[in-house]
N, CA, C and O atoms as a GROMACS GRO file, in nm:
protein
  412
    1MET      N    1  -1.862   0.698   3.496
    1MET     CA    2  -1.796   0.820   3.458
    1MET      C    3  -1.898   0.917   3.401
    1MET      O    4  -1.981   0.878   3.318
    2LYS      N    5  -1.894   1.041   3.444
    2LYS     CA    6  -1.984   1.143   3.393
    2LYS      C    7  -1.904   1.243   3.310
    2LYS      O    8  -1.789   1.276   3.342
    3ILE      N    9  -1.968   1.292   3.202
    3ILE     CA   10  -1.904   1.395   3.122
    3ILE      C   11  -1.994   1.517   3.116
    3ILE      O   12  -2.116   1.507   3.131
    4ASN      N   13  -1.933   1.630   3.095
    4ASN     CA   14  -2.005   1.755   3.082
    4ASN      C   15  -2.045   1.770   2.935
    4ASN      O   16  -1.959   1.776   2.848
    5ILE      N   17  -2.177   1.775   2.907
    5ILE     CA   18  -2.220   1.789   2.768
    5ILE      C   19  -2.277   1.927   2.738
    5ILE      O   20  -2.311   1.956   2.623
    6GLY      N   21  -2.288   2.010   2.838
    6GLY     CA   22  -2.343   2.143   2.817
    6GLY      C   23  -2.288   2.236   2.923
    6GLY      O   24  -2.187   2.206   2.988
    7SER      N   25  -2.354   2.347   2.941
    7SER     CA   26  -2.305   2.446   3.036
    7SER      C   27  -2.300   2.389   3.179
    7SER      O   28  -2.200   2.404   3.249
    8ARG      N   29  -2.408   2.325   3.220
    8ARG     CA   30  -2.412   2.267   3.355
    8ARG      C   31  -2.467   2.125   3.356
    8ARG      O   32  -2.500   2.072   3.462
    9THR      N   33  -2.476   2.064   3.241
    9THR     CA   34  -2.536   1.932   3.230
    9THR      C   35  -2.429   1.824   3.224
    9THR      O   36  -2.341   1.827   3.138
   10LYS      N   37  -2.437   1.731   3.318
   10LYS     CA   38  -2.346   1.616   3.318
   10LYS      C   39  -2.430   1.490   3.299
   10LYS      O   40  -2.539   1.478   3.355
   11ILE      N   41  -2.377   1.397   3.221
   11ILE     CA   42  -2.447   1.272   3.192
   11ILE      C   43  -2.354   1.156   3.219
   11ILE      O   44  -2.235   1.160   3.186
   12ASP      N   45  -2.410   1.050   3.279
   12ASP     CA   46  -2.335   0.927   3.300
   12ASP      C   47  -2.316   0.859   3.164
   12ASP      O   48  -2.414   0.829   3.095
   13VAL      N   49  -2.193   0.836   3.126
   13VAL     CA   50  -2.160   0.782   2.994
   13VAL      C   51  -2.224   0.645   2.972
   13VAL      O   52  -2.265   0.614   2.861
   14ALA      N   53  -2.232   0.563   3.075
   14ALA     CA   54  -2.289   0.428   3.062
   14ALA      C   55  -2.438   0.432   3.028
   14ALA      O   56  -2.492   0.333   2.978
   15LYS      N   57  -2.505   0.543   3.054
   15LYS     CA   58  -2.648   0.554   3.026
   15LYS      C   59  -2.677   0.608   2.886
   15LYS      O   60  -2.793   0.615   2.846
   16MET      N   61  -2.575   0.647   2.812
   16MET     CA   62  -2.594   0.701   2.678
   16MET      C   63  -2.619   0.589   2.578
   16MET      O   64  -2.540   0.496   2.569
   17LEU      N   65  -2.730   0.597   2.504
   17LEU     CA   66  -2.756   0.503   2.394
   17LEU      C   67  -2.682   0.549   2.269
   17LEU      O   68  -2.602   0.477   2.211
   18PHE      N   69  -2.712   0.672   2.230
   18PHE     CA   70  -2.643   0.732   2.116
   18PHE      C   71  -2.661   0.882   2.117
   18PHE      O   72  -2.748   0.937   2.186
   19CYS      N   73  -2.578   0.949   2.038
   19CYS     CA   74  -2.587   1.093   2.019
   19CYS      C   75  -2.607   1.118   1.870
   19CYS      O   76  -2.545   1.052   1.787
   20LYS      N   77  -2.693   1.212   1.839
   20LYS     CA   78  -2.723   1.244   1.700
   20LYS      C   79  -2.695   1.392   1.676
   20LYS      O   80  -2.745   1.479   1.747
   21SER      N   81  -2.615   1.420   1.575
   21SER     CA   82  -2.579   1.556   1.541
   21SER      C   83  -2.691   1.623   1.465
   21SER      O   84  -2.753   1.564   1.377
   22GLU      N   85  -2.717   1.749   1.500
   22GLU     CA   86  -2.815   1.831   1.429
   22GLU      C   87  -2.755   1.970   1.415
   22GLU      O   88  -2.779   2.057   1.499
   23ALA      N   89  -2.677   1.991   1.310
   23ALA     CA   90  -2.604   2.116   1.284
   23ALA      C   91  -2.510   2.144   1.402
   23ALA      O   92  -2.419   2.064   1.427
   24ASN      N   93  -2.530   2.253   1.474
   24ASN     CA   94  -2.443   2.285   1.587
   24ASN      C   95  -2.497   2.234   1.720
   24ASN      O   96  -2.445   2.268   1.826
   25TYR      N   97  -2.599   2.153   1.714
   25TYR     CA   98  -2.660   2.094   1.834
   25TYR      C   99  -2.642   1.944   1.831
   25TYR      O  100  -2.612   1.885   1.727
   26THR      N  101  -2.661   1.881   1.946
   26THR     CA  102  -2.654   1.736   1.957
   26THR      C  103  -2.767   1.688   2.046
   26THR      O  104  -2.790   1.744   2.154
   27ARG      N  105  -2.838   1.586   2.001
   27ARG     CA  106  -2.939   1.521   2.084
   27ARG      C  107  -2.875   1.397   2.144
   27ARG      O  108  -2.821   1.313   2.072
   28VAL      N  109  -2.881   1.386   2.277
   28VAL     CA  110  -2.825   1.272   2.349
   28VAL      C  111  -2.941   1.186   2.397
   28VAL      O  112  -3.023   1.231   2.477
   29PHE      N  113  -2.949   1.063   2.348
   29PHE     CA  114  -3.055   0.970   2.383
   29PHE      C  115  -3.005   0.879   2.495
   29PHE      O  116  -2.899   0.817   2.482
   30LEU      N  117  -3.081   0.871   2.603
   30LEU     CA  118  -3.040   0.793   2.720
   30LEU      C  119  -3.121   0.664   2.730
   30LEU      O  120  -3.228   0.653   2.671
   31ASN      N  121  -3.070   0.567   2.806
   31ASN     CA  122  -3.135   0.436   2.816
   31ASN      C  123  -3.266   0.439   2.893
   31ASN      O  124  -3.340   0.340   2.891
   32ASP      N  125  -3.297   0.548   2.962
   32ASP     CA  126  -3.426   0.557   3.031
   32ASP      C  127  -3.534   0.619   2.943
   32ASP      O  128  -3.646   0.642   2.990
   33GLY      N  129  -3.502   0.646   2.817
   33GLY     CA  130  -3.598   0.702   2.723
   33GLY      C  131  -3.594   0.853   2.711
   33GLY      O  132  -3.660   0.910   2.624
   34SER      N  133  -3.518   0.919   2.795
   34SER     CA  134  -3.512   1.065   2.788
   34SER      C  135  -3.412   1.110   2.680
   34SER      O  136  -3.322   1.037   2.641
   35VAL      N  137  -3.433   1.233   2.635
   35VAL     CA  138  -3.348   1.293   2.533
   35VAL      C  139  -3.303   1.430   2.583
   35VAL      O  140  -3.384   1.509   2.632
   36VAL      N  141  -3.173   1.457   2.570
   36VAL     CA  142  -3.118   1.584   2.613
   36VAL      C  143  -3.066   1.656   2.489
   36VAL      O  144  -2.986   1.601   2.413
   37LEU      N  145  -3.111   1.780   2.468
   37LEU     CA  146  -3.062   1.862   2.358
   37LEU      C  147  -2.955   1.956   2.414
   37LEU      O  148  -2.978   2.025   2.513
   38THR      N  149  -2.839   1.958   2.349
   38THR     CA  150  -2.729   2.042   2.395
   38THR      C  151  -2.672   2.121   2.278
   38THR      O  152  -2.676   2.075   2.164
   39SER      N  153  -2.620   2.237   2.306
   39SER     CA  154  -2.560   2.319   2.200
   39SER      C  155  -2.414   2.281   2.175
   39SER      O  156  -2.346   2.345   2.095
   40THR      N  157  -2.367   2.179   2.241
   40THR     CA  158  -2.231   2.128   2.219
   40THR      C  159  -2.233   2.038   2.096
   40THR      O  160  -2.319   1.950   2.085
   41ASN      N  161  -2.141   2.060   2.003
   41ASN     CA  162  -2.142   1.977   1.882
   41ASN      C  163  -2.088   1.837   1.910
   41ASN      O  164  -2.023   1.814   2.013
   42LEU      N  165  -2.115   1.745   1.820
   42LEU     CA  166  -2.081   1.604   1.838
   42LEU      C  167  -1.930   1.582   1.850
   42LEU      O  168  -1.887   1.497   1.928
   43GLY      N  169  -1.852   1.656   1.775
   43GLY     CA  170  -1.706   1.642   1.783
   43GLY      C  171  -1.652   1.677   1.921
   43GLY      O  172  -1.560   1.612   1.970
   44LYS      N  173  -1.709   1.780   1.984
   44LYS     CA  174  -1.666   1.821   2.117
   44LYS      C  175  -1.703   1.716   2.221
   44LYS      O  176  -1.626   1.688   2.313
   45ILE      N  177  -1.823   1.656   2.207
   45ILE     CA  178  -1.864   1.550   2.299
   45ILE      C  179  -1.771   1.430   2.285
   45ILE      O  180  -1.728   1.372   2.385
   46GLU      N  181  -1.740   1.394   2.161
   46GLU     CA  182  -1.648   1.283   2.137
   46GLU      C  183  -1.511   1.312   2.198
   46GLU      O  184  -1.448   1.222   2.253
   47GLU      N  185  -1.466   1.434   2.188
   47GLU     CA  186  -1.337   1.474   2.245
   47GLU      C  187  -1.338   1.461   2.397
   47GLU      O  188  -1.240   1.418   2.457
   48ARG      N  189  -1.448   1.498   2.460
   48ARG     CA  190  -1.460   1.491   2.606
   48ARG      C  191  -1.467   1.347   2.656
   48ARG      O  192  -1.431   1.320   2.770
   49LEU      N  193  -1.514   1.256   2.572
   49LEU     CA  194  -1.522   1.116   2.612
   49LEU      C  195  -1.385   1.050   2.619
   49LEU      O  196  -1.366   0.953   2.692
   50GLY      N  197  -1.291   1.103   2.544
   50GLY     CA  198  -1.157   1.044   2.544
   50GLY      C  199  -1.156   0.908   2.478
   50GLY      O  200  -1.213   0.892   2.370
   51LYS      N  201  -1.093   0.813   2.539
   51LYS     CA  202  -1.076   0.679   2.482
   51LYS      C  203  -1.177   0.580   2.539
   51LYS      O  204  -1.140   0.467   2.572
   52THR      N  205  -1.303   0.619   2.552
   52THR     CA  206  -1.406   0.528   2.600
   52THR      C  207  -1.428   0.422   2.493
   52THR      O  208  -1.473   0.454   2.383
   53SER      N  209  -1.397   0.297   2.523
   53SER     CA  210  -1.391   0.192   2.422
   53SER      C  211  -1.526   0.149   2.366
   53SER      O  212  -1.532   0.095   2.256
   54TYR      N  213  -1.634   0.171   2.438
   54TYR     CA  214  -1.764   0.124   2.390
   54TYR      C  215  -1.847   0.233   2.323
   54TYR      O  216  -1.963   0.210   2.288
   55LEU      N  217  -1.791   0.352   2.306
   55LEU     CA  218  -1.858   0.460   2.233
   55LEU      C  219  -1.780   0.486   2.105
   55LEU      O  220  -1.663   0.524   2.109
   56VAL      N  221  -1.845   0.465   1.991
   56VAL     CA  222  -1.779   0.479   1.862
   56VAL      C  223  -1.862   0.568   1.770
   56VAL      O  224  -1.982   0.586   1.789
   57ARG      N  225  -1.796   0.623   1.671
   57ARG     CA  226  -1.862   0.712   1.576
   57ARG      C  227  -1.862   0.645   1.439
   57ARG      O  228  -1.762   0.648   1.368
   58PRO      N  229  -1.976   0.584   1.400
   58PRO     CA  230  -1.982   0.512   1.274
   58PRO      C  231  -1.990   0.601   1.151
   58PRO      O  232  -1.957   0.557   1.040
   59ASN      N  233  -2.033   0.726   1.169
   59ASN     CA  234  -2.039   0.822   1.060
   59ASN      C  235  -2.035   0.963   1.118
   59ASN      O  236  -2.018   0.979   1.239
   60ARG      N  237  -2.050   1.063   1.036
   60ARG     CA  238  -2.038   1.202   1.082
   60ARG      C  239  -2.152   1.247   1.172
   60ARG      O  240  -2.137   1.343   1.248
   61SER      N  241  -2.266   1.179   1.166
   61SER     CA  242  -2.385   1.226   1.236
   61SER      C  243  -2.415   1.156   1.367
   61SER      O  244  -2.498   1.205   1.444
   62PHE      N  245  -2.351   1.044   1.396
   62PHE     CA  246  -2.385   0.965   1.514
   62PHE      C  247  -2.263   0.927   1.596
   62PHE      O  248  -2.153   0.912   1.544
   63LEU      N  249  -2.286   0.913   1.724
   63LEU     CA  250  -2.191   0.855   1.820
   63LEU      C  251  -2.273   0.753   1.897
   63LEU      O  252  -2.371   0.790   1.962
   64ILE      N  253  -2.236   0.626   1.891
   64ILE     CA  254  -2.320   0.521   1.950
   64ILE      C  255  -2.249   0.444   2.060
   64ILE      O  256  -2.126   0.436   2.064
   65ASN      N  257  -2.329   0.389   2.149
   65ASN     CA  258  -2.282   0.300   2.254
   65ASN      C  259  -2.303   0.158   2.200
   65ASN      O  260  -2.417   0.115   2.184
   66ILE      N  261  -2.195   0.087   2.173
   66ILE     CA  262  -2.208  -0.044   2.109
   66ILE      C  263  -2.266  -0.150   2.203
   66ILE      O  264  -2.299  -0.260   2.158
   67LYS      N  265  -2.278  -0.119   2.331
   67LYS     CA  266  -2.343  -0.212   2.424
   67LYS      C  267  -2.493  -0.219   2.398
   67LYS      O  268  -2.558  -0.316   2.437
   68TYR      N  269  -2.548  -0.118   2.332
   68TYR     CA  270  -2.690  -0.112   2.303
   68TYR      C  271  -2.717  -0.127   2.153
   68TYR      O  272  -2.820  -0.081   2.103
   69ALA      N  273  -2.625  -0.191   2.081
   69ALA     CA  274  -2.638  -0.201   1.937
   69ALA      C  275  -2.586  -0.335   1.887
   69ALA      O  276  -2.516  -0.406   1.959
   70SER      N  277  -2.623  -0.368   1.764
   70SER     CA  278  -2.568  -0.487   1.698
   70SER      C  279  -2.531  -0.450   1.556
   70SER      O  280  -2.598  -0.368   1.492
   71PHE      N  281  -2.424  -0.510   1.506
   71PHE     CA  282  -2.372  -0.478   1.374
   71PHE      C  283  -2.425  -0.579   1.273
   71PHE      O  284  -2.409  -0.700   1.291
   72LEU      N  285  -2.488  -0.529   1.169
   72LEU     CA  286  -2.537  -0.613   1.061
   72LEU      C  287  -2.434  -0.607   0.950
   72LEU      O  288  -2.442  -0.521   0.862
   73GLY      N  289  -2.336  -0.697   0.954
   73GLY     CA  290  -2.219  -0.692   0.867
   73GLY      C  291  -2.247  -0.689   0.719
   73GLY      O  292  -2.185  -0.611   0.647
   74GLY      N  293  -2.339  -0.772   0.671
   74GLY     CA  294  -2.366  -0.778   0.528
   74GLY      C  295  -2.419  -0.648   0.472
   74GLY      O  296  -2.388  -0.611   0.358
   75SER      N  297  -2.498  -0.579   0.550
   75SER     CA  298  -2.558  -0.455   0.499
   75SER      C  299  -2.483  -0.330   0.546
   75SER      O  300  -2.524  -0.218   0.514
   76GLU      N  301  -2.375  -0.347   0.621
   76GLU     CA  302  -2.295  -0.237   0.673
   76GLU      C  303  -2.382  -0.137   0.751
   76GLU      O  304  -2.371  -0.015   0.735
   77THR      N  305  -2.468  -0.192   0.834
   77THR     CA  306  -2.562  -0.113   0.913
   77THR      C  307  -2.553  -0.154   1.059
   77THR      O  308  -2.528  -0.270   1.091
   78ILE      N  309  -2.575  -0.057   1.147
   78ILE     CA  310  -2.583  -0.084   1.290
   78ILE      C  311  -2.728  -0.070   1.331
   78ILE      O  312  -2.793   0.030   1.299
   79LEU      N  313  -2.779  -0.169   1.402
   79LEU     CA  314  -2.916  -0.167   1.452
   79LEU      C  315  -2.912  -0.132   1.599
   79LEU      O  316  -2.853  -0.205   1.679
   80LEU      N  317  -2.975  -0.021   1.635
   80LEU     CA  318  -2.978   0.022   1.775
   80LEU      C  319  -3.092  -0.044   1.850
   80LEU      O  320  -3.186  -0.095   1.789
   81LYS      N  321  -3.083  -0.043   1.981
   81LYS     CA  322  -3.186  -0.098   2.068
   81LYS      C  323  -3.322  -0.032   2.043
   81LYS      O  324  -3.426  -0.095   2.061
   82THR      N  325  -3.320   0.094   2.001
   82THR     CA  326  -3.442   0.169   1.975
   82THR      C  327  -3.507   0.131   1.842
   82THR      O  328  -3.618   0.176   1.813
   83GLY      N  329  -3.440   0.049   1.761
   83GLY     CA  330  -3.492   0.008   1.632
   83GLY      C  331  -3.439   0.091   1.517
   83GLY      O  332  -3.465   0.060   1.401
   84GLU      N  333  -3.366   0.195   1.548
   84GLU     CA  334  -3.311   0.282   1.444
   84GLU      C  335  -3.190   0.215   1.378
   84GLU      O  336  -3.108   0.152   1.445
   85GLU      N  337  -3.181   0.229   1.246
   85GLU     CA  338  -3.069   0.174   1.171
   85GLU      C  339  -2.976   0.287   1.131
   85GLU      O  340  -3.020   0.392   1.084
   86ILE      N  341  -2.846   0.265   1.151
   86ILE     CA  342  -2.746   0.366   1.121
   86ILE      C  343  -2.646   0.308   1.022
   86ILE      O  344  -2.591   0.200   1.044
   87LYS      N  345  -2.624   0.379   0.913
   87LYS     CA  346  -2.526   0.336   0.814
   87LYS      C  347  -2.385   0.362   0.866
   87LYS      O  348  -2.360   0.463   0.932
   88VAL      N  349  -2.295   0.271   0.836
   88VAL     CA  350  -2.154   0.285   0.873
   88VAL      C  351  -2.080   0.339   0.752
   88VAL      O  352  -2.092   0.285   0.642
   89SER      N  353  -2.004   0.446   0.772
   89SER     CA  354  -1.930   0.502   0.660
   89SER      C  355  -1.823   0.404   0.615
   89SER      O  356  -1.772   0.324   0.694
   90ARG      N  357  -1.790   0.411   0.489
   90ARG     CA  358  -1.695   0.318   0.428
   90ARG      C  359  -1.560   0.322   0.499
   90ARG      O  360  -1.497   0.218   0.520
   91ARG      N  361  -1.514   0.440   0.534
   91ARG     CA  362  -1.382   0.455   0.595
   91ARG      C  363  -1.376   0.410   0.739
   91ARG      O  364  -1.268   0.380   0.790
   92ARG      N  365  -1.489   0.403   0.806
   92ARG     CA  366  -1.491   0.364   0.948
   92ARG      C  367  -1.534   0.219   0.971
   92ARG      O  368  -1.544   0.174   1.085
   93LYS      N  369  -1.561   0.148   0.864
   93LYS     CA  370  -1.614   0.012   0.877
   93LYS      C  371  -1.518  -0.080   0.952
   93LYS      O  372  -1.562  -0.153   1.041
   94ALA      N  373  -1.390  -0.079   0.921
   94ALA     CA  374  -1.293  -0.167   0.986
   94ALA      C  375  -1.285  -0.138   1.136
   94ALA      O  376  -1.277  -0.231   1.216
   95LEU      N  377  -1.288  -0.011   1.173
   95LEU     CA  378  -1.284   0.028   1.314
   95LEU      C  379  -1.408  -0.023   1.387
   95LEU      O  380  -1.398  -0.074   1.499
   96ILE      N  381  -1.523  -0.009   1.326
   96ILE     CA  382  -1.650  -0.054   1.386
   96ILE      C  383  -1.648  -0.205   1.405
   96ILE      O  384  -1.690  -0.255   1.510
   97ILE      N  385  -1.602  -0.278   1.306
   97ILE     CA  386  -1.596  -0.424   1.317
   97ILE      C  387  -1.506  -0.464   1.433
   97ILE      O  388  -1.540  -0.555   1.509
   98ARG      N  389  -1.390  -0.398   1.449
   98ARG     CA  390  -1.301  -0.429   1.560
   98ARG      C  391  -1.367  -0.404   1.696
   98ARG      O  392  -1.350  -0.482   1.789
   99HIS      N  393  -1.441  -0.294   1.707
   99HIS     CA  394  -1.509  -0.262   1.832
   99HIS      C  395  -1.614  -0.369   1.867
   99HIS      O  396  -1.625  -0.411   1.982
  100PHE      N  397  -1.691  -0.412   1.768
  100PHE     CA  398  -1.794  -0.513   1.795
  100PHE      C  399  -1.732  -0.650   1.826
  100PHE      O  400  -1.790  -0.727   1.901
  101GLU      N  401  -1.616  -0.681   1.770
  101GLU     CA  402  -1.550  -0.807   1.800
  101GLU      C  403  -1.495  -0.810   1.942
  101GLU      O  404  -1.481  -0.917   2.002
  102ASN      N  405  -1.463  -0.693   1.997
  102ASN     CA  406  -1.403  -0.684   2.130
  102ASN      C  407  -1.506  -0.673   2.243
  102ASN      O  408  -1.468  -0.661   2.359
  103ILE      N  409  -1.632  -0.676   2.211
  103ILE     CA  410  -1.736  -0.667   2.316
  103ILE      C  411  -1.734  -0.793   2.400
  103ILE      O  412  -1.812  -0.806   2.494
   0.00000   0.00000   0.00000
């Protein structure tokens, strides 16, 4: 499935590692190592994804593909394939745990 993330840019959802919010912009990191900068905010991208079960938002700044991540339960942190650690917000922790259990 491809989604429109910018004016004319479409990205295959399965290739997305994570998206990082930067004010009114979003950086989309792909599994081939490339990064796409778009002026579409993270909330709009999440809205366009709909109910994609393997893409979750652990906090206000990130949208991650849980197929490329592991949850470190004791520290309430998600470790991405790239080595980056992302904190899980307190209110979204239960949702994140459910998503990782269903993989």
